[in-house]
KESE-593833 format. One record per residue (C-alpha): residue number from 1; x, z, y. Coordinates in Angstrom, 1 decimal. Example, Ala and Ser with C-alpha at 12.3 -4.5 7.8 and 13.67 -1.06 7.14 Angstrom:
BEGIN
[1,[12.3,7.8,-4.5]]
[2,[13.7,7.1,-1.1]]
This chain:
BEGIN
[1,[93.7,5.6,57.2]]
[2,[92.4,2.2,56.2]]
[3,[88.7,1.5,57.2]]
[4,[86.6,-1.2,55.4]]
[5,[84.6,-2.7,58.0]]
[6,[83.5,-5.9,55.9]]
[7,[80.0,-4.7,55.7]]
[8,[79.9,-4.2,59.6]]
[9,[81.4,-7.3,60.1]]
[10,[78.7,-9.1,57.9]]
[11,[75.9,-7.5,59.5]]
[12,[77.3,-8.4,63.3]]
[13,[77.5,-12.0,62.5]]
[14,[74.3,-12.2,60.7]]
[15,[71.7,-15.0,62.1]]
[16,[68.5,-14.7,60.2]]
[17,[67.3,-18.0,62.3]]
[18,[70.1,-19.9,60.3]]
[19,[67.8,-21.4,57.7]]
[20,[70.5,-23.2,55.9]]
[21,[72.9,-20.4,55.8]]
[22,[70.3,-17.7,54.5]]
[23,[71.3,-18.1,51.0]]
[24,[74.9,-17.6,51.6]]
[25,[74.4,-14.8,54.0]]
[26,[72.1,-12.9,51.7]]
[27,[74.4,-13.5,48.5]]
[28,[77.5,-12.2,50.9]]
[29,[75.5,-9.0,51.9]]
[30,[74.2,-8.1,48.4]]
[31,[78.0,-8.8,47.3]]
[32,[79.3,-5.9,49.5]]
[33,[76.4,-3.5,48.9]]
[34,[77.0,-3.9,45.2]]
[35,[80.4,-2.8,45.6]]
[36,[79.2,0.7,47.5]]
[37,[82.6,1.9,48.6]]
[38,[82.1,5.5,49.5]]
[39,[83.8,5.0,53.1]]
[40,[80.6,2.5,54.1]]
[41,[78.6,4.5,56.7]]
[42,[75.0,5.4,55.4]]
[43,[73.3,3.7,58.3]]
[44,[75.0,0.4,57.8]]
[45,[74.1,0.7,54.3]]
[46,[70.6,1.1,55.3]]
[47,[70.7,-1.8,57.8]]
[48,[72.1,-4.0,55.0]]
[49,[69.4,-3.3,52.8]]
[50,[66.7,-4.1,55.1]]
[51,[68.3,-7.5,56.0]]
[52,[69.0,-8.4,52.6]]
[53,[65.1,-7.5,51.8]]
[54,[64.1,-9.6,54.8]]
[55,[66.3,-12.8,54.0]]
[56,[65.2,-12.4,50.3]]
[57,[61.9,-13.4,51.5]]
[58,[63.2,-16.8,52.9]]
[59,[65.1,-17.7,49.5]]
[60,[63.6,-19.4,46.6]]
[61,[63.5,-16.9,43.5]]
[62,[65.8,-19.0,41.3]]
[63,[68.6,-19.0,43.8]]
[64,[68.1,-14.9,44.1]]
[65,[68.1,-14.8,40.5]]
[66,[71.6,-16.9,40.3]]
[67,[72.7,-14.6,43.0]]
[68,[72.0,-11.5,41.0]]
[69,[73.3,-12.9,37.7]]
[70,[76.6,-13.5,39.5]]
[71,[77.2,-9.6,40.2]]
[72,[76.6,-8.8,36.4]]
[73,[78.7,-5.9,35.6]]
[74,[79.4,-5.3,39.1]]
[75,[76.5,-3.6,40.7]]
[76,[77.4,-0.1,41.2]]
[77,[75.1,0.9,44.1]]
[78,[72.1,2.8,43.4]]
[79,[70.3,1.9,46.6]]
[80,[70.8,-1.9,45.8]]
[81,[69.2,-1.4,42.3]]
[82,[66.3,0.2,44.0]]
[83,[66.0,-2.7,46.3]]
[84,[66.5,-5.8,43.8]]
[85,[64.0,-3.7,41.1]]
[86,[61.2,-4.3,43.4]]
[87,[61.8,-8.1,43.4]]
[88,[60.5,-11.0,40.8]]
[89,[60.5,-9.6,36.9]]
[90,[63.7,-11.9,35.9]]
[91,[65.6,-10.7,39.4]]
[92,[64.5,-7.0,38.7]]
[93,[65.5,-7.2,34.8]]
[94,[69.2,-9.0,35.7]]
[95,[69.6,-6.4,38.4]]
[96,[68.9,-3.7,35.8]]
[97,[71.0,-5.0,32.9]]
[98,[73.9,-6.0,35.2]]
[99,[74.4,-2.8,36.9]]
[100,[77.2,-0.4,36.2]]
[101,[76.1,3.3,37.0]]
[102,[76.8,6.6,35.7]]
[103,[74.6,8.6,33.9]]
[104,[73.7,10.8,36.8]]
[105,[73.2,8.0,38.8]]
[106,[70.7,6.6,36.6]]
[107,[68.6,9.5,36.4]]
[108,[68.6,10.3,40.1]]
[109,[67.3,6.8,40.3]]
[110,[64.7,6.8,37.8]]
[111,[61.9,8.2,40.3]]
[112,[62.7,5.6,42.9]]
[113,[62.1,2.7,40.4]]
[114,[58.8,0.8,39.9]]
[115,[57.2,0.9,36.7]]
[116,[58.4,-2.3,35.4]]
[117,[61.8,-1.7,36.5]]
[118,[61.9,1.4,34.4]]
[119,[60.5,-0.6,31.4]]
[120,[63.8,-2.8,31.8]]
[121,[65.8,0.2,32.1]]
[122,[64.4,1.6,28.9]]
[123,[65.7,-1.1,26.8]]
[124,[69.2,-1.0,27.9]]
[125,[71.4,0.2,25.0]]
[126,[73.9,2.3,26.8]]
[127,[71.9,5.0,28.4]]
[128,[73.0,8.5,28.6]]
[129,[70.9,11.6,27.6]]
[130,[70.3,12.6,31.4]]
[131,[68.6,9.1,31.8]]
[132,[66.8,9.1,28.5]]
[133,[65.2,12.2,29.3]]
[134,[64.2,11.3,33.0]]
[135,[62.5,8.2,31.4]]
[136,[60.6,10.2,29.0]]
[137,[59.4,12.6,32.0]]
[138,[57.9,9.4,33.8]]
[139,[56.3,7.9,30.5]]
[140,[53.1,9.3,30.9]]
[141,[52.9,8.1,34.2]]
[142,[54.2,4.6,33.4]]
[143,[52.1,3.6,30.4]]
[144,[48.8,2.6,31.1]]
[145,[46.2,1.6,28.3]]
[146,[43.3,-0.4,29.6]]
[147,[43.6,0.7,33.0]]
[148,[43.9,4.4,32.3]]
[149,[46.7,6.9,32.6]]
[150,[47.6,9.4,30.1]]
[151,[50.5,11.8,31.9]]
[152,[52.4,13.5,29.5]]
[153,[54.7,15.5,32.1]]
[154,[53.4,16.2,35.7]]
[155,[55.5,13.3,37.5]]
[156,[57.5,14.3,40.7]]
[157,[56.0,13.4,43.8]]
[158,[58.0,11.4,46.5]]
[159,[57.4,11.8,50.3]]
[160,[56.6,8.5,52.0]]
[161,[59.6,7.7,55.0]]
[162,[58.5,7.9,58.1]]
[163,[60.9,5.0,59.3]]
[164,[62.1,2.2,57.0]]
[165,[65.8,2.5,57.8]]
[166,[65.9,6.6,58.4]]
[167,[64.3,7.0,54.8]]
[168,[66.9,5.0,53.2]]
[169,[69.6,6.5,55.1]]
[170,[68.3,10.2,54.2]]
[171,[68.1,9.3,50.6]]
[172,[71.8,7.8,50.6]]
[173,[73.2,10.9,52.2]]
[174,[70.9,12.9,49.4]]
[175,[72.4,10.9,46.7]]
[176,[76.1,11.5,48.0]]
[177,[75.5,15.4,48.8]]
[178,[74.1,15.9,45.3]]
[179,[77.2,14.1,43.6]]
[180,[79.4,15.8,45.3]]
[181,[77.9,19.5,44.9]]
[182,[77.4,18.6,41.3]]
[183,[74.0,19.9,42.1]]
[184,[72.0,17.3,40.7]]
[185,[68.3,17.6,39.7]]
[186,[67.9,18.9,35.9]]
[187,[64.9,18.1,34.0]]
[188,[63.0,20.8,32.3]]
[189,[63.6,19.5,28.6]]
[190,[66.4,21.7,27.1]]
[191,[70.3,21.6,27.4]]
[192,[71.1,19.5,24.2]]
[193,[70.1,15.8,23.5]]
[194,[69.0,16.2,19.7]]
[195,[69.7,13.1,17.5]]
[196,[67.2,12.6,15.2]]
[197,[66.7,10.2,12.1]]
[198,[64.5,7.6,13.6]]
[199,[62.0,5.5,11.2]]
[200,[62.3,2.2,11.8]]
[201,[58.7,0.4,11.4]]
[202,[58.3,-3.0,10.1]]
[203,[55.1,-4.1,12.3]]
[204,[54.0,-3.1,15.9]]
[205,[51.2,-3.8,17.3]]
[206,[50.9,-4.6,21.1]]
[207,[48.8,-5.5,24.1]]
[208,[50.2,-7.3,27.3]]
[209,[48.9,-7.4,30.9]]
[210,[48.2,-10.7,32.4]]
[211,[51.7,-11.0,33.7]]
[212,[53.2,-10.7,30.0]]
[213,[54.2,-7.2,30.4]]
[214,[53.7,-5.1,27.2]]
[215,[51.5,-2.2,28.4]]
[216,[50.2,-0.8,25.0]]
[217,[51.9,-0.4,21.8]]
[218,[51.0,1.1,18.1]]
[219,[53.4,1.7,15.5]]
[220,[56.2,3.1,17.5]]
[221,[56.6,5.7,20.6]]
[222,[55.5,3.8,23.7]]
[223,[58.6,4.3,25.7]]
[224,[60.3,2.0,23.1]]
[225,[59.1,-1.3,24.0]]
[226,[56.4,-0.7,26.8]]
[227,[57.7,-2.5,30.2]]
[228,[59.2,-5.6,27.9]]
[229,[58.2,-8.9,29.1]]
[230,[57.3,-11.7,27.1]]
[231,[56.8,-14.2,29.6]]
[232,[60.2,-14.6,30.6]]
[233,[63.0,-15.9,28.0]]
[234,[65.5,-13.7,27.0]]
[235,[69.0,-14.0,28.4]]
[236,[72.3,-12.7,28.0]]
[237,[71.8,-9.8,25.7]]
[238,[68.6,-8.4,27.4]]
[239,[65.0,-8.3,25.5]]
[240,[62.6,-10.8,25.5]]
[241,[61.3,-13.9,23.8]]
[242,[62.9,-16.9,23.1]]
[243,[62.0,-20.3,25.0]]
[244,[59.6,-21.2,22.7]]
[245,[57.8,-17.9,23.1]]
[246,[57.9,-17.7,27.0]]
[247,[56.4,-21.7,27.2]]
[248,[53.8,-20.7,25.0]]
[249,[52.7,-17.9,27.2]]
[250,[52.8,-19.7,30.4]]
[251,[50.5,-22.5,28.8]]
[252,[48.1,-19.7,27.4]]
[253,[49.0,-20.9,23.6]]
[254,[49.1,-18.9,20.6]]
[255,[52.6,-17.6,19.5]]
[256,[53.3,-18.3,16.1]]
[257,[56.5,-16.8,14.6]]
[258,[58.3,-16.7,18.0]]
[259,[61.7,-15.1,18.2]]
[260,[61.9,-11.8,20.3]]
[261,[64.9,-9.6,20.7]]
[262,[64.4,-5.9,21.6]]
[263,[66.8,-3.4,23.2]]
[264,[67.2,0.1,23.4]]
[265,[65.4,2.6,21.1]]
[266,[67.3,2.5,17.6]]
[267,[63.4,2.5,16.2]]
[268,[62.8,-1.2,17.8]]
[269,[66.5,-2.3,18.7]]
[270,[67.1,-6.0,17.2]]
[271,[65.5,-9.2,16.4]]
[272,[61.7,-9.6,15.7]]
[273,[59.0,-12.2,15.2]]
[274,[56.1,-12.4,17.3]]
[275,[52.2,-13.6,16.3]]
[276,[50.0,-13.0,19.1]]
[277,[47.0,-14.8,20.6]]
[278,[45.7,-14.8,24.6]]
[279,[42.4,-12.9,25.3]]
[280,[39.9,-13.3,28.4]]
[281,[37.3,-11.4,29.8]]
[282,[34.0,-12.0,28.2]]
[283,[32.1,-12.0,31.6]]
[284,[34.4,-13.6,33.9]]
[285,[36.8,-15.8,31.6]]
[286,[39.7,-14.7,33.3]]
[287,[42.8,-14.5,31.4]]
[288,[43.7,-10.8,30.8]]
[289,[46.9,-11.0,28.4]]
[290,[48.3,-11.1,24.8]]
[291,[47.2,-9.1,21.9]]
[292,[49.4,-9.6,18.7]]
[293,[51.9,-7.9,16.0]]
[294,[55.9,-7.7,16.3]]
[295,[57.1,-7.9,12.8]]
[296,[60.7,-7.9,11.6]]
[297,[62.1,-11.3,10.2]]
[298,[62.7,-11.7,6.5]]
[299,[65.8,-12.3,5.1]]
[300,[65.7,-16.1,5.1]]
[301,[64.7,-15.8,8.8]]
[302,[68.0,-14.3,9.6]]
[303,[71.0,-15.9,9.1]]
[304,[73.4,-12.8,9.5]]
[305,[71.5,-11.1,6.9]]
[306,[70.9,-14.0,4.5]]
[307,[74.8,-14.4,4.7]]
[308,[75.2,-10.6,3.7]]
[309,[72.7,-11.3,1.1]]
[310,[74.5,-14.1,-0.1]]
[311,[77.7,-12.5,-0.1]]
[312,[76.0,-9.7,-2.3]]
[313,[75.0,-12.4,-4.8]]
[314,[78.5,-13.9,-4.9]]
[315,[80.0,-10.5,-5.5]]
[316,[77.4,-9.5,-8.6]]
[317,[77.7,-12.8,-9.9]]
[318,[81.8,-12.4,-10.1]]
[319,[81.5,-9.3,-11.5]]
[320,[79.1,-10.7,-14.4]]
[321,[81.6,-13.2,-15.2]]
[322,[84.1,-10.6,-15.1]]
[323,[82.1,-8.9,-17.9]]
[324,[81.4,-11.9,-19.8]]
[325,[85.0,-12.6,-19.9]]
[326,[86.0,-9.2,-21.4]]
[327,[83.3,-9.5,-24.0]]
[328,[84.0,-13.1,-25.2]]
[329,[87.9,-12.3,-26.0]]
[330,[87.4,-10.0,-28.7]]
[331,[84.2,-11.8,-29.8]]
[332,[86.9,-14.8,-30.0]]
[333,[89.3,-13.1,-32.3]]
[334,[86.7,-11.6,-34.7]]
[335,[85.4,-15.6,-35.0]]
[336,[88.7,-16.5,-35.6]]
[337,[89.3,-14.0,-38.5]]
[338,[85.8,-14.7,-40.0]]
[339,[86.9,-18.3,-40.0]]
[340,[90.4,-17.7,-41.8]]
[341,[88.2,-15.7,-44.5]]
[342,[85.5,-18.4,-44.8]]
[343,[87.9,-21.1,-45.4]]
[344,[90.8,-19.0,-47.3]]
[345,[93.5,-20.0,-45.3]]
[346,[95.8,-16.8,-46.3]]
[347,[94.7,-17.0,-49.9]]
[348,[91.9,-17.0,-52.2]]
[349,[88.6,-14.8,-51.4]]
[350,[85.6,-13.8,-53.2]]
[351,[82.5,-15.6,-52.9]]
[352,[80.8,-12.4,-51.5]]
[353,[83.3,-11.9,-48.7]]
[354,[83.5,-15.8,-47.8]]
[355,[79.3,-15.3,-47.4]]
[356,[79.6,-12.6,-45.3]]
[357,[82.7,-14.1,-43.3]]
[358,[80.2,-17.5,-42.8]]
[359,[77.5,-14.9,-41.5]]
[360,[79.6,-13.0,-39.1]]
[361,[81.1,-16.7,-37.7]]
[362,[77.6,-18.0,-37.3]]
[363,[76.4,-14.8,-35.2]]
[364,[79.7,-14.9,-33.2]]
[365,[79.0,-18.6,-32.3]]
[366,[75.4,-17.6,-31.3]]
[367,[76.6,-14.8,-29.1]]
[368,[79.3,-17.0,-27.8]]
[369,[76.8,-19.5,-26.4]]
[370,[75.0,-16.5,-25.3]]
[371,[77.8,-15.4,-23.2]]
[372,[78.4,-19.0,-21.9]]
[373,[74.6,-18.8,-20.7]]
[374,[75.2,-15.6,-18.9]]
[375,[78.3,-17.0,-17.4]]
[376,[76.8,-20.2,-15.9]]
[377,[73.8,-18.4,-14.8]]
[378,[76.2,-15.9,-12.8]]
[379,[77.9,-18.8,-11.2]]
[380,[74.8,-20.4,-10.4]]
[381,[73.5,-17.1,-8.9]]
[382,[76.7,-16.6,-6.9]]
[383,[76.5,-20.3,-5.5]]
[384,[80.0,-21.3,-7.0]]
[385,[78.5,-23.8,-9.8]]
[386,[79.5,-27.2,-8.8]]
[387,[77.7,-30.3,-10.2]]
[388,[80.2,-33.3,-11.0]]
[389,[79.5,-36.8,-10.0]]
[390,[78.7,-39.1,-13.2]]
[391,[76.2,-41.3,-15.3]]
[392,[74.7,-40.5,-18.5]]
[393,[73.2,-43.2,-20.6]]
[394,[69.7,-42.0,-22.2]]
[395,[70.3,-43.7,-25.8]]
[396,[73.5,-41.9,-26.0]]
[397,[72.0,-38.5,-24.7]]
[398,[69.2,-39.1,-27.4]]
[399,[71.7,-39.6,-30.3]]
[400,[74.1,-36.5,-29.2]]
[401,[71.1,-34.2,-29.0]]
[402,[69.8,-35.2,-32.2]]
[403,[73.2,-34.8,-33.8]]
[404,[73.9,-31.5,-32.1]]
[405,[70.2,-29.7,-33.0]]
[406,[70.2,-31.2,-36.4]]
[407,[71.4,-27.7,-37.9]]
[408,[69.0,-25.5,-35.9]]
[409,[66.4,-28.0,-36.6]]
[410,[66.7,-27.9,-40.4]]
[411,[67.4,-24.1,-40.6]]
[412,[63.8,-23.5,-38.9]]
[413,[62.5,-26.6,-40.8]]
[414,[61.3,-28.3,-37.6]]
[415,[60.9,-32.2,-37.2]]
[416,[62.6,-33.1,-33.8]]
[417,[61.2,-36.5,-32.7]]
[418,[62.8,-37.9,-29.3]]
[419,[61.4,-41.5,-28.0]]
[420,[62.6,-43.5,-25.3]]
[421,[60.2,-45.7,-23.3]]
[422,[62.7,-48.6,-22.6]]
[423,[63.5,-49.9,-20.2]]
[424,[65.0,-46.3,-18.9]]
[425,[67.7,-45.8,-16.4]]
[426,[70.8,-43.8,-16.8]]
[427,[70.8,-40.0,-15.7]]
[428,[72.9,-39.6,-12.1]]
[429,[74.6,-36.7,-14.0]]
[430,[77.8,-36.4,-16.0]]
[431,[77.7,-36.0,-19.5]]
[432,[78.7,-32.6,-19.9]]
[433,[75.9,-31.4,-17.9]]
[434,[73.2,-33.3,-19.2]]
[435,[74.0,-32.2,-22.8]]
[436,[73.8,-28.6,-21.6]]
[437,[70.6,-28.8,-19.8]]
[438,[68.5,-30.9,-22.4]]
[439,[70.3,-28.9,-25.6]]
[440,[69.3,-25.7,-23.9]]
[441,[65.9,-26.7,-23.5]]
[442,[65.3,-27.9,-26.8]]
[443,[67.0,-25.3,-28.6]]
[444,[65.0,-22.5,-26.8]]
[445,[61.7,-24.1,-27.7]]
[446,[62.6,-25.1,-31.3]]
[447,[63.0,-21.1,-31.6]]
[448,[59.0,-20.7,-30.9]]
[449,[57.9,-23.6,-33.5]]
[450,[56.0,-22.7,-36.5]]
[451,[57.7,-23.6,-39.7]]
[452,[57.3,-27.6,-40.7]]
[453,[55.9,-28.2,-37.1]]
[454,[56.9,-31.2,-34.9]]
[455,[58.5,-31.3,-31.8]]
[456,[58.0,-34.3,-29.8]]
[457,[59.8,-35.3,-26.5]]
[458,[60.0,-38.4,-24.6]]
[459,[62.0,-39.9,-21.9]]
[460,[60.9,-42.5,-19.3]]
[461,[61.8,-43.4,-15.8]]
[462,[59.3,-42.9,-13.0]]
[463,[59.8,-45.8,-10.5]]
[464,[59.8,-45.5,-6.8]]
[465,[62.0,-45.5,-3.7]]
[466,[64.0,-42.8,-5.4]]
[467,[63.7,-43.2,-9.2]]
[468,[63.6,-40.2,-11.2]]
[469,[64.0,-40.0,-15.2]]
[470,[61.2,-37.6,-16.6]]
[471,[61.6,-35.8,-19.9]]
[472,[58.2,-34.5,-21.3]]
[473,[58.3,-32.1,-24.2]]
[474,[55.5,-30.8,-25.8]]
[475,[55.1,-27.3,-26.6]]
[476,[54.6,-26.0,-30.0]]
[477,[51.1,-24.5,-30.9]]
[478,[52.2,-21.1,-30.6]]
[479,[53.5,-21.6,-27.0]]
[480,[50.7,-23.6,-25.7]]
[481,[48.5,-20.6,-25.0]]
[482,[51.3,-19.0,-22.9]]
[483,[50.9,-19.3,-19.0]]
[484,[53.8,-20.6,-16.6]]
[485,[54.6,-16.9,-15.7]]
[486,[54.7,-15.9,-19.3]]
[487,[56.8,-18.9,-20.5]]
[488,[59.7,-18.5,-17.4]]
[489,[59.8,-14.6,-18.1]]
[490,[58.2,-13.8,-14.5]]
[491,[55.4,-12.0,-16.4]]
[492,[57.1,-10.4,-19.4]]
[493,[54.4,-7.5,-19.7]]
[494,[52.1,-10.4,-20.7]]
[495,[54.3,-12.5,-22.5]]
[496,[53.3,-14.1,-25.6]]
[497,[57.0,-13.4,-26.8]]
[498,[56.7,-10.1,-26.2]]
[499,[53.5,-9.2,-27.9]]
[500,[53.7,-11.8,-30.7]]
[501,[56.7,-10.9,-33.3]]
[502,[56.0,-14.1,-35.1]]
[503,[57.7,-16.0,-32.4]]
[504,[61.2,-16.0,-32.4]]
[505,[63.1,-16.4,-29.3]]
[506,[66.6,-17.1,-28.3]]
[507,[69.2,-14.6,-28.1]]
[508,[68.4,-13.9,-24.2]]
[509,[65.0,-14.7,-24.4]]
[510,[62.8,-18.0,-24.1]]
[511,[62.2,-17.1,-20.3]]
[512,[66.3,-16.6,-19.4]]
[513,[66.6,-19.8,-21.2]]
[514,[64.1,-21.9,-19.4]]
[515,[65.0,-20.4,-15.8]]
[516,[68.5,-21.4,-16.9]]
[517,[67.4,-24.8,-17.4]]
[518,[65.5,-25.2,-14.3]]
[519,[68.3,-23.7,-12.1]]
[520,[70.5,-26.3,-13.5]]
[521,[68.3,-28.8,-13.1]]
[522,[67.5,-27.9,-9.5]]
[523,[71.1,-27.8,-8.8]]
[524,[71.4,-31.5,-9.9]]
[525,[68.4,-32.5,-7.9]]
[526,[65.7,-32.1,-10.4]]
[527,[63.3,-29.5,-11.5]]
[528,[61.5,-28.4,-14.9]]
[529,[58.0,-27.3,-14.7]]
[530,[55.0,-26.3,-17.0]]
[531,[52.0,-28.8,-17.0]]
[532,[49.0,-29.5,-19.5]]
[533,[50.7,-27.6,-22.3]]
[534,[53.9,-29.7,-21.8]]
[535,[57.5,-28.8,-19.9]]
[536,[58.2,-31.8,-17.6]]
[537,[62.0,-32.1,-17.0]]
[538,[62.8,-34.1,-13.8]]
[539,[66.2,-35.6,-13.2]]
[540,[67.8,-38.1,-10.8]]
[541,[68.3,-41.5,-12.3]]
[542,[70.6,-43.9,-11.0]]
[543,[69.2,-46.0,-8.4]]
[544,[69.4,-49.9,-9.4]]
[545,[66.9,-51.9,-7.4]]
[546,[67.7,-55.2,-9.3]]
[547,[66.5,-54.0,-12.8]]
[548,[63.0,-53.8,-13.8]]
[549,[62.0,-50.3,-14.8]]
[550,[58.3,-50.2,-15.5]]
[551,[57.1,-48.5,-18.3]]
[552,[56.4,-50.9,-21.1]]
[553,[58.2,-49.6,-23.8]]
[554,[56.6,-47.5,-26.8]]
[555,[57.5,-44.5,-28.8]]
C-alpha cells in the first residue's frame, strides 16, 4: 500500500521564520491541500490549514491572489475553500470560482462560508439543486437592508470549536463520514427541484455597502445579485464591473454606463450597464456606498447582439430582393408584349389596342422603377450596397436630369428650373449613383406640385476643409406645411399626403422615396435634411484646393 506523505514532509520542513521563503511555502501548502487526497490524515490537513493561515498574514494580497488563481479548477478541498473564503474579497472570489466541488460538498459547505463568500457562490452558473437550496435557506440571514436582518428561514446554529486544530479535525472527519454513509444533511425544501419560467428584468435598483458589496436590490430576487462586488473588476468568467467601473468606485466617482457582468441566476445572467452614484452619511459625511441602476445594454452596446441583428436584416434584405426578382420577371414580359403591340411589330393593330398597349407599357415602366427602388432599399438595409468611386460633373448632371424628367414635368404641367452657382466642384460619386439620387428626389417632389407650379433647385459648393456640394430644392406649396416627420413618412398618421387626396405621390409614397434618397446620400458620405421649407441634399465634392470655389455665381 502506497502512503502519500507529501503533506507531512511539507509540514516537517516548514519554517515560519524564513521571510524570503514564505511565499513559496504558502503556495506549496495550498497546492497540496487543494488536492485533498483521501489518504491524507485529518490532523495533518488541520495543521496544514492553520499554518497556511499564519503564512497568509505575512504575504501580500496580490501574491496570495496569484497563488489562488494558479489553482483555478484544481481546488477540490472543502476545508481549504472555507479557509480562503475568509480572505480578502478578490481572493475569496478566486477561490470560490476556481473550486471543483460536488453538489453535495458545496451544499455542506454553505453554512461554514462567510456572507460575502456565499454571495460569490450564488453567482456560479454550474450549481446543483442541493447547493441552490442551501443558499436559499441562508438567504434570510445573509441579506441585510439598512442594517436589519430579514430571516426567511431559521439558520442552523454552528457551535464554536473549543480548539482551532481540534475543531477543524472534527469537521473534516464529519464531512468524510457523511460522504461515506451518504447521510448528508437534507434541507426541508422538498425532493424535486422545479424549473420555472424566469422573468428577466430590464432594470435593477441596487445599493452597496462601503466595501462595494451589493446589499439591497429591487426588481429581482435578492439572492440573484446580493453579494456581488462592484469594487473589484471582473476576471475570468466571474461577475463584476469593468476596469472603469472599479476605478470609479475607488475614486468615489459616479459610474456612467459602466459595463457589468452577472453570473448565476437565469434572471440576471449576462451583461449589464451600471449607472450609480456614491452616497454619504448626512451627519458625519462618511462614505456609505453606492446607489444606482443596472440596465440591460441596447443592441448598439452589445456587439454580439448587434451582429445577430445585422444578420437578420441581411436575410430579410435578401428575401425582399428575391421577391422583387420574381415580380420583375413576369412584369418585364408584359411590358415586352405591350411594346410589340404598340409598335405593330407583328402586324397592323387598331388605334384602340395601341392606346391600351401604350397605357400598359407606361404602367409597367412605373412598376419596374418601383421594384428597382425596393431592390436598392433592400440592399441598403442588408448592408450589401456598394458605392463605386467616380466623379460627376455638375453641369452634366443638371442637363441629364432635365432630359430625364422632361416627360414627367410635362405630364404634371410643372416648370423645373435647375440653377448652378458657378464655379461648383464635381461630385465625388460615380454618374449612375448621382443620377439615381437626384432623379428619385426630383421625381418624388414633382408629384406633390400643383399644376402650373415651378419647382426650383440650386447647385452650389460649400467650401471648407472638406468641401461639400449642396443642392437646395424649394418645396412646392402643398408640401411646405408638412413637418420633417410627415415628409419622410416617420409620422404617417399625420402626413399631409395621407389626409389630402389632391396631393399625388410616387408609387411607393413620398416618405419611402425621400428615405431612399437620404440613405443613398448617407451611403455616399452625405445627407438629406429638411430646412426652412426646402430640402437640402448634401453630397461630398471632389477635393481640389487649387481652385477658388467662392459662391459668386448667379442663377
